[in-house]
N, C-alpha and C positions, 0 to 999 in steps of 0.2 A: 509351392511358395509359402502357404500358410504353415505347413509343417516345419519349414526352415525357420520361419519367424518365431514359431512356438519353441523350437529347440534352442534358438539363440536367447529368447527371453528366459527360458528355464536355466540356461547356463549362467546368465547374468544374475538371476536370483540366487543360485547356488554360490556364485562368486561372493556376493555380499554376505551370505551366511557363513562361509568358511574363512573369509579374510580375517587376518589377525590384527590388522591395523588399518587406518584410513589409507595410508600409502599402498599397502598390500592390496586393498580393494581396487584402487585405481590401476595398479600394475596388472592385476589379473584381468581387469576390463580391457586394458590395452592389449593383453595377450589374446583375448577372445577376438577382438577386432582385427588382430594381425594374423590369426592362425591360417587364414586362407592363403597366405604367402609362404607358408611353411612352418616347421617347428621352431619354437622359441623366437618368434618374430613379434615385436610390439609395435602397435600403431601409435605414432606420436603426432601431436598437433603443433605446427610451427606458425607463429604469427607472421603474416606476410610482411616482407620488407625488413625482417629482423632475423637474428639467429636464435631467438628464444624458442625453446621447445618444451612441451609438457606431455607427460603421460596423460591419456585422455579418460575422462569419466563420461557417464551417460549424457548429462546435460550439455557438456561441451561438444560431444560427438555429434549430437543432433543439431545443435545451433551453429556448429562450425565457427564459433567465435570465442575469443578469450580477450577480456578487457575491452569488449565492444569492437574488436578488430577481427577481420576475417582470417581464418587459418587455412593452411594446406596440410593434408595428411601425408606423413612420411612413414616409411616402414623400416625399422632398424632392429638389430639384434637386441633382445632383452638382456638385462644385466647378467654377466657371467657367461655369455655365449658368443660364438663367432661363426662366420661363414666358412664353408669349404667350397673351393672352386668346382663348379659343375653340379653342385647339389642345391636343392631348394631349401630356402630358409636358413636357419642358423643351427645346424645339427650338433655342432661341436662345442663342448665346454671349454672355456678359456683355460689354458694351462695355469696351474697355481704356481706363482712365483712370489718372491718377497715384495714388500711394499715399494721399495725403490724401483724395481722393474715394473711393477704394476702401474706406477705413476706414468711411465712412458707409454703404456698401452691404452690408457683411458682418457687421453686428452689433457693431461696435467704435466706435460714435459717441461714447462717453465718451472713448476714447483720442483720437479726432479733436478733441474739445473741448479736452482738456488739451494737445494739440499746438498748438492756437491760442494758448492761454494762455502756453505756454512759448516762444512765437515759433519753433516748429519747423515751422510750416506751409510757409513759403517753401522750406525745405530739402527737404521731402518732396513738394512740388509741382514742384520744379525738376528740372534735369538730374541724372543720376547713376544708380546701380544699387544698390539697397538691399534688405535683408531686414528686415522689421519683424515681430517677435513681439509682436503687438498684444493686450493684455489685453481680454477681452470686457467688456461693460457690467457683467455680474454679478461679474466679477473685481474691478472697482473698488469695487463695493458691498460685497464681502466683506472688503475691506482694513480693518484696525482703524482706528478714527476718529482716534486720536492720530498714526498714521503718515500717513494721508491729509491731516490738517491740517498736518503738518510739510511735506509736499510742496507743497501749494497755497499755503501762506503764503510760500513762497520760489520762485516759479515760474521765475525766471530762472536759478536755480542748481540747487536740489534737484530740482525737477520735470523740468527739462531734462536733468539728469544721469541721472535715473531712466529717462526715455524713450530717451535715447541708449543706455543699457545694454540696451534691448530691440532695438537695431538693429545690423546688420552691414553693412559697406559693400561688399556684393556680393550678387548674386542667388543664393539657395540654395533649390532645390526640395526637397520631402520626400525625394526619391530621394537627394539629396546630403547629407542629414542622417544620416550614418552613426552606428552605435552606438558610443559611447565617444569621439566626436570633440568637439573644442573649436574655437570660432571667436572671434576678437578682436572685442569689441563696439566701438561708437563712443564709449563712455565710458572714456577712458584705456586703451584696448585691454584692458580687463578681460575675461577669457574667459567665454563662455557654454558650458554643458556640455550636449551632446546625447546622448540615449539613444533608440535605435530598436529596440524590442523585437520578438521573434519573433511576438508576437500582433498586431502592427500598430500598437501604441501608440507614439507618438513624444512625447518630452518635451524641454523645454529648462529646465534648472535645476529639474527635477521638475514643471514646469507642462505639462499635456497640451495638445497641438495639437488643438483641437476643430474648427477649420475650416482645414485646410492648403491651400496652393497656390492662393491667391487672387492671380492675376497682375495686374500693373499695368504702365503704360508705363515706369516708372522703377524696377521691382523686383518684389517679391512680398510678400504679407502672409500670415502664419500667425496665426490667432486662437488665443490660449491662454487657459486657464481660471483663471489667477491672475497677479498682478503679481509679477515676479521681482526679486530683489535681488542685488547683486554678492557674490561669495564670496571670502573672503580667508584663512580659517583652515583648517588641516587638522583631521582628526578628533581628534587628541590635544589640540590647542589648545581645541577646543570642550569636551572632557571636563575639561580643566584648569580652565576658568573657571566651570563649572556646579557649584554646591554640591550639587545633587540627585544628582550622580554621584560624590560623594567616595569612597564605598566602592569603586565600580568603578575609579576612578582608582588607588587603592591596590592593587587586585587586578592591574590591568594592569602596574603597575610591578613587583610581586612576581613576576609570570610572565615578565617580560622582553619584553613585547609593545609597549612604548611606541614603540620605533623603527619598528616596522611601521606603526603608526598615524600616524607623522609622514612616512613616505615616500610616494612616488607609488603610486597604485593606484586601483581602482574597487570598493571594498568596501561592504558593507552591514553595519552594526553594530546589533544589537538591544540597546540599552543598559539594563540593569536599574538602576532608581533605588535610592537608599538604602533606601526602604521595601520594595522587592522583596527585598533581602538580609535585611532584618529579619524577613521572614515565614518564613525557613528556621530550623528548630530550631538553637539555638546550638551544640549538640554536632556536628551535621552540618556546619554552616558552618565551625567551627573546624578540623574534620578536613580539609576540602577546602582551606581557606586555608593549612593547614600542610603540604600535600602538593603539591609543585611540579608533578608529573605530572597529578594530578587537577585542579588549578587551571587549568593550561594547557588541558586538554581542555574544562573547563567554559567558559572564556572563548572558545575557538575555536568552540565550539558556538553562540555568539551572533554569529558573523561569517560572512556569506555570501561566496563567492568573487567574486561579481559584484554590481554596483550595481543595486538595485531600488527605484525610487521607488514611493510608495503608489499613484499613478495607473496604474502598469504592471500592477497585479494586478487581474484581472477574474474569476478563479476559483482554486480551490485547486491549487497546484502544488508538487511536491516540489523542494526546492532544496538543493544540496550546501553544507555548512558547511566551514570550515577544519579542523574536527575530523574530518571524513571521513564523517560520517553525514548524513542528510537531515532538513530541517525542512519541514513542510507550511506554506507561506506562502499565505494566502488572504485572502478578504474576506467580510464579512457586511454588506451594505448599504454604509453609509458607513465601517464599521470594518474596519481591517486585522486579520487574525487569524494566530495562530501555533499550529500543531497543533490547529486548530479553535477556539481560545479567543481571545476579543477582549480581549487583555491589553495592547495597544499604546495608550499614553496620549498620545503626541505623535509626529507623523510628519514626515519630510522635513526634518530639520535638516541642511542641505547643507554639505559641506566640500569642499576642493579635491581630496580623494582618496576621496570616497565620500559616503555618506549615513547618518545616524543616526536610528533610530526608538526612542523611549523605551518601555520596557515595565515593567509593574507586578508581574511575577512572574519569579523566577529560573528559568532553564531548566537543569536538571541532566541531562547526558547519562548514558546507562548506564555509560559508561567511567569515570565518576567516582563510581559508587555501590558500596556494599557489597552483599553477597549478599542481606541482609535488605531493603535499600532497593530492589533489583531486584524482589523478590517483592512488596513493598508497593505498587509502581507497576504491577503486572500483575493479570490477572484470576485470581489464585490466592489469594484472601483466606483461604479455609478452610485451605489448606496452610500459609500464613504463620502463622496462629494456632496450628496444630498443631506446627509447628517450634519456635515460641517456648515453648509449653506443655511440649514435650518436653525443654526445657533446652538447646537447641542455639544459643541466641543468641550465646554467645561465638565459636562457629565462624562464624556468619553475619555477624558484624560486625567480625571481625578481618582479618588480612592473609594467611590461609592460601589456598593455591591449591586450590580445591575446585570441584566441579560439583554444583549442586542439581537434583534431579529433582522438579519441582513439579507435582503433579496439578491439573487443572482443578477448579473448585468442584464441578461435578456428578459428579465421579469418586468423591466420598466418599458412602458409603451407611451408613445405620444410625447407631448411637451413636458420638459422637466423644469419648467420655470418655477422658481420658488415663490409661492403665494402663501397667504395666511392658511388656507386649507391644506396646502402641501406641507407647510411647517407643522401643522397639527397632526397630519398623517404620519410624518417621520417621528414625532414624539411618541406616537402610539406603536412604534416599532422598538421601543426600549422599555423593558419591564423593570419594575421597582425592586427586584431581588435577584441575586445570583442563583441560577438554577442549573441542574443537570437534566439533559433530555431523558436520561434513564430513570429519573424520579417523577416524571410527569405521568398523570393518569387521566383516564377518560372522564370528562365532565368537570375537570379542574378549571378554575378561573384565575387568570393572571392579570394583575393590575399594571397598567402602563404609566409612563410619565405624563401622558396626556389625560389621565384620569379614567380611561375606559377599562373594562374588564374583558379580556379575550378568553375564548373557550378552547379547551384542549380536546381533541378527538383522536382516539387510538384505534387503528385498524390493523389488520393482519400484517400488512406489508408497509405501512406508513404511519407516521406520527405527525399530526397536523395541529396547527394553531389557527383557528378560523379557517380561511380558504387556503392558507399556505402550509406546505408540508416541509419538514426538515430534510435537507438535501445533502448534508455532509455531517461528519462527526463534529461534536462540540469542540470549540477552541476555547480553552480555559486560560484566562489571563491572570495577572497578579491579583486583581480584585474582582474582575467581572468575566462573563462568559459570552461567547458569540455563537448563535445558531445561524447557520446559512439556510435560507428558505427559498423555495422555488417560485414564489409569487410575492407581489406586493400585497400586504394584508389590507383587506377592505372591511373595516369593522361594520357591523350592522347599523343601519340608520333608522330602523323601525321594524315593525312586525311584517309578516308576509303580505298582508293586505296593503300596508303602507308602501312597500317596495313595488308591488304590482301597480298601484294607483299612480305612482310617481314615474312610471315608465310607459311611454306611448305605445310600445310594442304589445302591451297587454290590455288594451282598451276592451276588446271583445271578450277576453277572459274574465275581466272584472265584472262585466255585465252578466256573463254566464254564471259566475259564482253567486251573484246576487239572485239570479233567476232560480238557481238550484237550491237556494236557501243555505249556502255554506259559508256566508260571511262570518257568522258568529264562531264557527269552527276554526276558521283561519285567523281569528283574532285571539284565540285562546293561547295561554302561555304554556303550550306544550312544545314538542320538537317535531317538525315536519320536514320532509323532503318533497319538493313539488317539481315535477317535470312539466313546466308550465308552457302550454301551447301559445304561440304568439298569434297576432292578428293573421299572419300569413298562413298559419296552420289551419285556422277556421276557414279562411278564404279559399283554401285548397280543396275543401269539401264541395261536392256538387250542391248547387243552390237548393234543391228540394230537400236533400238530406240535412243540410245546415238548418234550414227553416224548421223541419220536423224536430231536430235535436233541440233547438233553442225554445220551442214551444212546449216541450215535454220535460218539466223540472225533474221528475223521477229518473228518466232516462239520462238526462244531462248530468245529474248528480252521480250516477253510476260511471259515466264516462270520465268525469273529473276525478273521482276517487280512484279510478284505474291509473291516474297520473300522480297519485299522492300516497305517501307512506308516513307512518308515525315513527320515524327514526331520522338520524342526521347522517347524511352521506355526502361528503364533499368529493370532488372529482378525484382527488388524490387517494381516496379510499377505495376506488374502483380498480379491480384487477380483472383478469380474464375469468369469465364465467361467474361473475357476481350475480346473486339472485336477490331481488328486492321485493319485500312483501308490501302490497298496496292495501289501502283501506277498502277497496272493492272486494278483496279476498284472494285475488289471484297474484301470482308473482311475475315480476318483470325480469327479463334477462339482460344484464348489463355486461359490457366489455369495453376494452380500451384498445384503440388502434391508431398509430401515428399521433399520439398525444390527444386524440379525440375520444370522448366518451360516447358509446352507442347504447341506446336503450331499445330493446326489441328491434335492433338493426337500424334504428332512427338515430342519426347523429345529433348530439347536443350542440346547439348553435352558440350558446353563451352559458358557460358553467359558473357556478359558485357566486351567485348573487345572494349575499348574506343577509339574514334577517334575525331579529332577536328571538324568534320562535322557530327558526329553521333555516332552510336554504332553498333557493330556486335555481333550476337549470332550465334555460329556455330551449324549446324545441320548435322547429318550423313545420312539424307534421303532427297530426293526431296519432297517438300511439295506439296500435292495434295488437291483439294477441298474435303470437307466432303460430303457424300451422302445427298440428301434432307431429311429433317426430316419428319417422318410419322406424319400425323395429329393426335393430341392427343384428347381424349375426353374432352369435356368442363367441367370445374371445378364446374360449378353451376347447372349441371343437368346430367341425365344418358346419356350414349353414344348412338348415333344413331345406329339402327340395321345395321349389315354388309350387303352390297349388292354385287352381283357378278360384277367383273370388266371385261369389254370386253377384249378379248385376245389381240386386237390391242393396247389398252391403257396399258395393263400390260406389253407388250413388249416394248412400247415406254418409260416406266418409269423404265425399268429393266436394263439399260445400265450399264456397268462396270464403276468403279471409273476412270479408265484411259480415257474412252470415255468422261466422264463428264469433266475431266481436259482439253482435247483437244477441247471440245465443248465450254467451257468457254473462252479459249484462242483464238479460232477462231472467236468467237463472238466479243471479244475485238478487234481483228485485223481488222475485218470488219468495226467496228465503227471508228477505226483510219483511215482506207483508205477512208471511206466516208467523214470524216472531212477534209482530205487533198483535196479531189475533190471539 
C-alpha cells in the first residue's frame, strides 16, 4: 500500500515538473487519477446537481469539492480519444476530420447547425488552419431569447459575424493560449482575450474552455461554455453609460481614478451599485467622500491587480487589491463571493482593459475607517459598547492619532455597569499615539488618555502590554490603530507590598515577608515576579512545620525567595517548558495547560496582579522543588542494560520531596553564610 502511494506521489511530482502549462498540469493529474480505468481515461469532477465538469487537481481531488459544493467523480475519454466496444479505457485516437465534422463529435452540434445556416460550413470544411472557440449546445440554450432571435433572423450577417468572432485564422493549442494574450478574430480583426489561470482554468472573453484541444485536419476546436461577443469599451466607458453606477462614477472622478480605468490594463473591478452606496450611513459616506485619501483607499479596495473572470474561481483565494490589502475572492455554488459573502449581483462585464463584477454592498477597507468603525467591525462588541458608554466617542470618531487596546468579548467578567472607575479604566485602554505592534519593544512605556503609562513586555511567542497580550493583527484605520488584546488591562495601583497588603488573601504572606526581613526588598523599584502563596497555601502546611517556618527568618527567607524572581513574567509570556530563575538560586518549571499557568506542577490560582515594580501570581500551595528527573535512554541508540543499584545509593536518592526542599534551602543558606564570612 505504501509503495503504491509512493509511486502515485512520484508520478504527481513528475507531472508538475513536465507540464507545459497550468491546464496541462491539471489534465495530466486527471490522467493519473483515471488510469486505473484504462488508457487515456481522465478523472473528471462534476458538481452535484449540475452538468458542470472540471478536470481535477490535487486539492479538488482530496476535498471532493468545487466552489464549496460536493462533487462526484466521473471517468471520461481524455481529449482526442474514444472508446472501442469490448476494450478497457479509451485506446483509440479520434479520427482526424475537418472542423465542421469535429463540431458534431465534441458536443457542439448546435454550433455546427448554425455554421450551416450562416453558410460557414464550406469555409470550415475546406483548406486552412483555424481555431474555433465553439459554444457548447448548452451555451446556445442559455443565450437570452432576444439575442438568439436577432442572430438567427439575419444569418448571413449577424450570425456569420458572431461565428467569425469565435474564430482565429491559425491553430492555437491550449498551451499557446497564454495568460493575458489577445488574438485577432476573423470578425474585423476584433481581439479575443485569453486568460490561462494558475488553477488550470482557461477562458476566452471569460467563457471557460470545457473541452479544449479537439484537433481537426484544418485546425483545432475548443468547446466553450458560453457564446462570446466582441468587446469595444474600456471600463470607464461601461461605468459612464450605466445609470446603476452613477454614484461610483462620481466617486472615481473625485478620486482621480478615471484615467486609470481608461488606460490599458488587466484589472478586476468590483463595482458597487447606487443601492450599495445607499446602504452606508449617510454620515459615514459623506466623511469618506469628503476625504480624498479615504476615498481613494475605498475605491482601490474594489480593484484587483489582475483580471479574474467568474469562471476562474473554484475556491476561496486571497487576492491583492490596488489598496494593498487582500480580498478573499471565492464562490459558493453558482455564486461568486467576496470575503465569504454572496454580494455579487452581475458578473463578467467585459472591457478592453479588464472585467467588472457588480456588487450590492460597499466594501470599506480598514484604512478608510475611524477607530470606532474598526471596533464595530471586529469581535470586540463589548469593548465597543464600553468605550461609547465611557464617553470616548469624540476621540474614537475624530482625526486624533491614537491606538485603541480593545479586549475580546470574553475578557470582560462580572458587572459591566459604567462607573467613574470603569470610565477611567476604559480611558486607559486608549493610547495617545498611533502605533504599530511591530515597532513595540521590551520596557517601552505607552501613555494613555487617562494619564497612566503602560509597560510593554516582549516574549518569545507573545507581545504584551501590562497583563494583556495582543491577540490579533493590527487593524490600521484612517488616523488610528486598534490592537485586539486578550484581557482587560489592569494598570498597577502600587508596588508589590501595596498590592499584597490590599488583598486579604495575603495576610499570612505579608507577615511572613516582614518576619523574613524582605519588606525593603519588595518596596524597591526593581522588577519582580512573585508566585505569592495565599493564606490557604500556608494553612495547608502541617501545623508544626508552619510554626517552625514562621519562627525561622533565615529558612523563611529562603522559602519566599524560591517563589520570587527578578524579572517580569506575565501569564501570556509562559509557554510549555518555561524556566524561571528565582532569587533563591534554583529554577522553577513553568507550563501552560487549558489556559492555566502551572509552576512546578502547582496551578496558579489568580494570575497577573500588576504592581509598579513587578507582578504577582497567586498560588494556593507552597511551591516545592520537583524530584530529580530519571535518566532517559539516549535517542540515538538502545538503552543500556539495567544494573542493580546498591542499597545505600538507592536510599540516598529516595528522599521525599519535603527533604529535597529543605536540602535545597539549607544548601542555599550555607552559601549565603559563607559569602558573609
